C-alpha positions, 0 to 999 in steps of 0.5 A: 476630295481626298479619299479615305481608304480607312473608312468603310463607307467609302468602300460600301458606296462602291458596292452593287447589290450590297444588301443582297444575301449571298450565303443563306443559312442553308448554304452556311450550314452546308459549308460548316459541315464540310469545314467542321470535318477538316482534320485540322479542326479540333472538334472535327469528329465530336462524336468519336472524340475521346474526352480524357478528362472532361468538357470545359468552357472558356471564361476569358480570352486565353492563349492556346500554346503548342507547349505547356510553358510560360516562356516565350519562344522566338522573337519578342513580337512573334512568340512561336509557341502561340497557336491561337486564342480562345474567346469567352463562352467557347466550348472545348474538349479537355484531353489531358493536363500538363505535368505541372498541373497549370495547363489543360490540353484542349481541343476547340472548334478550330484549334488544339493545344494547351490553355491555362487551367484557370481560364477554363471551367470544367463541367460534367454536364454534356447538355450544358456543354453542348449548349455552349457549343451550339446555342439555340439563342445567342448574341454575337459581338460585332466589334472589340470596342463595345462597352462591356456590360457589367458582369461580362468579361472583355468581349471581342468581335466574333464572340458568341454569348448564349442565352437561356430560355428566359433570355439571360446571358449565360456567363461562365465562371470558375467556381471552387476546384475549377468547376463551371458555374453559370451566372445569369445576367439580363442583357444590356443592349448597347451598340455592337451586339446582334441577336443571332448571326449577321446576314452574309451580304457584301455590306456586312462583310465590309462593315465587319472587316472595317470594325477592326481597322487600326486594331493591333496585330498579334501573332497567334492572337498575342497582345490582345490583337489578331494575326492575318488569319485570326482576322479573317476567322473572326469576321466569318464568325459573325456570320456563323461560318466556321473556317480553319484557323491558319492560312493553310487550312483556310484555303480549304474553307471557302465555297470555292478556291482558285489556284493563281500560283502559276499566273503572271502578274497581269493575269492575276490582277485582271482576275482579282478585279473580277472577284467578288468583294470578300474574297480571301487572297493568300500566299504561304504565311499571309492572308488578306481580304479583297475589298474593291478597286480604286482607279483600276487598282485592287485593294485589300484589308489585312492584319499586317506586321510589316512590309518592305518600304520603297527604300528597301527598309522594313516598315513595322505597322503591326495593325489592321489596315488597307493597302494596295496589292503592290506592297512588298514582302520583307522576306524576299521583296516580292510584291503581294500581287506577285506572291498570291497563290490562291483566291478563296471565295465565299460566294 
């Protein structure tokens, strides 16, 4: 029977102790405290952060840019001005406004940059803002393909929807001169939502990674997609784990890290085979998640733009997919297994 490497069930069936909780709530909180204090994270020092203009809540998915301009910079598919994206319901600190009055200078939990003013609702209520930052009750979105209930913005995996005391969705909206208005909507229960965070089990890790299979690659979150590091970020969000936004910062975000940069190919492969499923493998500019072995060969799932085909020709894939670790990089022709420098463990 032909193996369906793109089917999560294929990989889940190979797991041992797939339902075992690997990271409990206390360990995740401890990990988050460490990650939240990383200098690269926008709200890393919340108590000391100077809110020059105020506090805001994101009302719809919006790009975070390095410079406050509309023009794209660089290749058509790789706008180097994009830093990241923010999802609806995220709390941000508003540090300033651009000279043209079109962009706020913002700091989010894991990113700093410029976002369109029309996508950010401003509030003077610290209590309300902090509830969006750390809600007591909420639903987490498990995939991008859910049917969005009436009244909600487009939702993406990792989006957290706060609930009020009566259990209503607290939908942020822009009212008047950019002020936050909260619309309350009774939850409509469909597949793709979970009350609170998922438990960190191997089965759930695989399920969340494969919920994005075939999804668009988008540099920095462009074109409604995900780049390699945003893919990892959003998986971890469903478990309530805060990690760095880019590859370099994610190296510091796990429970532990193994430097494999000086290992030969054979040694790397032997080590990877012993690592737990869900380990994040990285080299400069790319990151992927280890999902298991087939026929003694390790496989990864990642959001990939392109790779070098067997003929030496560039193959543009621009999606989330499963590959082995022998595919080659366009930049230098080296295989991924030769290039991996770090393994970041979350167990």
